[in-house]
N, C-alpha and C positions, 0 to 999 in steps of 0.2 A: 504493500500500500504506500509506504513511504517513497519507494522508488517511482511509483506512478505519479505521485504528487510532485516529486522533484522534476520529473520529465515534463509534466504540465507547466510547472513553474518556469522552466527554461524555454519551453515552447511559447508561453505567453510573453516572456521577456523579449524573445526574438522578434515577435510581431509588434510589440510596443516600440522597441528600438527601431525597427524597420519603418514603421509609420512615422515616428517623430523625425528620424533622420531624413526620410524621403520628403516630408513636408518642408523641412529646413532647406534642403538642396533645391527643391522646386520653387519655393516662394520667398526665399530670403532676400532677393534683390528687389521685390515689390514692382516688377516690371509688367505684371499682369499678362504674361504671354503663355500661360499654361493652357493645355487643351480644355481643362475644366472651365476656366474663366472665358475661353473663347466661345464656348457654347452657352455662356451665361451673359452675353453682351447686353441683351435687353434688360436684364436685372441690374447689371453694372451701371447702365446709363441712368438709372433712377437716382443714383447717388447714395442710396441706402445700403446696397448689397455689399460693396467692396469693403467699407469699414467693418461691417458686421462679420464678413468673411475672415478678415485678418485677425480681428479680435478673437474669433472662434478658434481658428487653427493654431494661432500662437499660444493662446491660453490652454487649449486642449493638449498640446504637445507637452507643456510643462506639467499639467495636471496628471496626465497619464504616467509620466515618470515619477512624480512625487507620490501619487496614490499607490503605485505599484510597490514602492519600498516601504510604505507605511505599514504594510502587513508583515514585514520581516521582523523576527524576534529582536534583532539588534536595534532597529529603529524604535519599535513600540516599547522597548525596555529603557530607552533613552528619553526620559521625559521632556527635557528642553527641546531636543531635536524633533521629537514626535509632535509637540505642540506647534513648533515653528512651521514644519511642513504641513501640518493640518490647517493652519491659518492660510497658507499659500493655496492649498487645495480648495478650501471653502470660499475664500475671496475670489479665486480664479473662476470657480464655477458660477457663483451667484452674480458677479459683476462684469464678467467678460465672456466666458465661453457660452453659458446658457443664453444670455441676452442675444449674443451674436447668432446662436443657433435658431432662436425664435424668428429673427429677421430673415435668415436664410430659408427657413421653412415656408415663409410667405411666398417665396419664389420657386417652390418645388413645382415642377411641371410634369409629374409622372402620375397624376391622377389622385383622387380623393383618398384612397386607401394608403398610399405612400405618405401623403400629407398627414393623415391621421396618425400613422405610425411614428413619424418624426416628432409630431407635436406632443403625442402622449409620452414618448420616451423622454423628451426634454422636460416636460412638466414633472414627471416622476423623478427625474434627476434633481431638479430644483427642490422638490418636496423632501426627498430622502436626504439630500445634503443639508438642508436647513434643519430637518428633524434631528439629524446626527449632531449638529452643532448645539441645538437646544438640549438634547439629552446629556451631552457631556457637561454643559454648563450647570445642569441639575444634578451632576454626580452619578448619573446612571451609566456607568462605564460599559457593562455588558450589552445593554441595549444600544449604546452608541456604536460599539464594534459591529453589531449585527446590521445596524442601519448604514454604516459606512461601507460594509460589504455590498449592500444593495446599491448604494450610490456609485461605487466603483464598477460594479457589474454593468450599470447603465453607461458610465463613461467608456468602459471597455467595448461598448457597442461600436465605437468608432473603428476599433481594430477588427472586430469580427465582420463588420460591414465590408471593409476592404478585402478581408480574407474570402468572404463569400463571393464578392464580385470577381476576384481572381479565380476562384474555383469554377464559377459559372462560365467565365470567359475561356479558361483553359480546357475544361472537361465537359462543358455544355454548349449551349448556343448563345452565350453572352447575356447581356442585360437589356438588350433592345426590346424584348418582348415585355409588355406591361405586367403580365402575371409573374414573370421572373423577378422583377424588381419589387413587387409586392411581397413575395416570399422572402427575398433578401432583406427588405426593410424590417419586417417583423422578426425574422430569424436572427438578426444582428443583435437583438437585446432581450427578447422574451426567453430564450433558452438560458441566457446568462443569469437572469433573475431566478429561474427555476433551480439552477445549480446552486446559487447562493442560498435559496430557501432550504435546500437539502443540507447544505453545510451548516446553516444556522440551527436546523432541527437536530442534527446529530452531534454537533459540537457542544459538549457539556462543560468545556473548560471555562473557568471564570477569570475575568480580567479585573475584577473589582479591587484587588489588592494594589493595582496600579492607578493611583489617583491622578488622573489627567485633567481634572476639572479646575484645579487651582493653579 
């Protein structure tokens, strides 16, 4: 079991690193010449899309890295470091990444179901992140850990979304068909939450002895 968890850990880290590095290499110059932005020219011309896009991708790259290491024993046993990274995560989600995602969702042009998926995912992300912050402020450490798992599962949807797009492109008929993108949109975050709920249900370990609320 431990070997399987370790393999999944490295697998997840590989995709987090690949997404964050790829985002940096593709968009660091702010020249707006990527294929994705080329097909979003109508949205870009509104003046709303581009700031929201950069807010979202830059903050999300930081959040994915920060959130990933928050679950390591070394970090969550290091109270000052865990609190500092936690503030970066919460602030990044609530004030940059999620607001940017809301604006980007308004310009989704793949039908109502895909729009609904992204809107629901982002709203749950805000709700779980805010709830996790309130829980730790009230000293409910175990509930905070469970809620942060849910929050990061939703954040990790950015990784699984790209993974499924890659899978559909390489082994299927791509994402051009509407039904394919509907499947990908929901599959990118719903299974993540289900896995976390299983982890939360079977994990009986208590973190209450680590007082992170002060």
